[in-house]
C-alpha positions in Angstrom: -1.8 -18.8 47.2 -1.4 -18.4 43.4 -0.3 -21.2 41.2 0.7 -20.4 37.6 -0.7 -22.7 35.0 0.6 -22.6 31.4 3.4 -20.5 29.9 3.9 -17.3 28.1 0.8 -15.4 27.0 -1.3 -18.5 27.9 -0.3 -18.4 31.6 -3.0 -17.9 34.2 -3.2 -17.9 37.9 -5.2 -20.4 39.9 -5.9 -19.2 43.4 -5.9 -21.8 46.2 -6.2 -21.6 49.9 -2.7 -21.5 51.4 -1.9 -23.9 54.3 -2.2 -22.2 57.7 1.6 -22.6 58.4 2.5 -20.8 55.2 0.0 -18.0 55.9 1.5 -17.5 59.4 5.0 -17.4 58.0 4.1 -14.8 55.3 2.1 -12.5 57.5 5.0 -10.4 58.7 6.4 -10.0 55.2 3.0 -8.9 53.9 2.5 -6.5 56.7 5.9 -4.8 56.2 5.3 -4.6 52.5 1.9 -2.9 52.9 3.3 -0.3 55.3 6.3 0.6 53.2 4.4 3.0 51.0 5.7 1.4 47.9 2.4 -0.2 46.8 0.7 3.2 46.8 3.6 4.8 44.9 3.5 1.9 42.3 -0.3 2.3 41.9 0.0 6.1 41.5 2.8 5.9 38.9 1.0 3.2 36.9 -2.2 5.3 36.9 -0.3 8.5 36.0 1.3 6.7 33.0 -2.0 5.3 31.8 -3.7 8.7 32.2 -1.0 10.3 29.9 -2.7 8.9 26.8 -6.4 9.0 26.0 -6.1 5.6 24.4 -5.0 4.0 27.8 -7.0 6.1 30.3 -8.7 3.6 32.6 -12.4 3.7 32.8 -14.1 1.5 30.2 -11.9 -1.5 30.0 -10.5 -4.3 32.1 -6.8 -5.4 31.9 -4.5 -7.7 33.9 -0.8 -6.7 33.7 2.2 -8.6 35.0 5.6 -7.1 35.4 8.7 -6.9 37.5 10.3 -4.0 39.4 14.1 -4.0 39.5 16.4 -2.8 42.3 16.5 0.7 40.8 12.7 0.9 41.0 12.1 0.6 37.3 9.2 -1.4 35.8 10.2 -3.9 33.1 8.9 -7.0 31.3 5.3 -5.8 31.2 2.9 -8.4 29.9 -0.8 -8.0 29.2 -2.6 -11.1 30.3 -5.5 -11.3 27.9 -7.1 -8.7 25.7 -8.9 -5.5 26.6 -11.0 -5.8 23.4 -9.0 -3.2 21.6 -5.9 -4.3 19.6 -4.3 -0.8 19.7 -4.8 -0.5 23.5 -3.4 -4.0 23.9 -0.2 -2.9 22.3 0.0 0.4 24.1 -0.5 -0.8 27.6 2.8 -2.7 28.0 4.7 -0.1 26.0 3.3 2.7 28.3 4.3 1.0 31.5 7.7 -0.5 30.5 10.6 1.5 32.0 8.5 3.7 34.4 10.9 4.8 37.1 9.4 4.8 40.6 12.4 6.7 42.2 12.2 4.4 45.2 13.9 1.1 45.9 11.2 -1.6 46.3 11.0 -3.8 49.4 13.3 -6.8 48.9 10.4 -9.3 48.8 8.9 -7.5 45.7 12.1 -8.4 43.7 11.5 -12.1 44.1 8.4 -12.5 41.9 6.5 -10.8 39.1 3.7 -8.4 40.3 0.2 -8.3 38.8 -2.0 -5.2 38.6 -5.7 -5.3 37.6 -7.2 -2.3 35.8 -10.9 -2.4 36.3 -13.7 -0.5 34.6 -14.5 2.7 36.5 -16.3 5.4 34.6 -16.1 7.8 37.5 -12.3 7.7 37.6 -10.6 11.1 37.3 -6.9 11.1 36.3 -4.5 13.1 38.4 -1.0 13.0 37.2 0.7 14.9 40.0 2.8 12.4 42.0 4.7 13.3 45.1 7.7 11.2 46.2 
């Protein structure tokens, strides 16, 4: 389980082993969330948005982004947790992802907490911006 330590831009996650009873209680929720297709759609939309600008194309940087998805399927309140090492990209990443519309209602349990996406270095990544709903 993740515990948030600190506030604002200084907030970090500390991962701890969840008690077995909590894990058993959450298993059904996690399984239904994974099979909804929404995580893949979210990942594809984020990647397509980042690939739309040469300054944010993933490949040679690492970023951790936290955001919420509202009931309409719109990403909002995007925060970059840490720096990518490039001030311009640090400003562009949240601006690029804010207000992306996913055109699908997220599973109810996704509305209860912020989501975190890690962008990892991958020089072999090829951007494909065609998204099918």
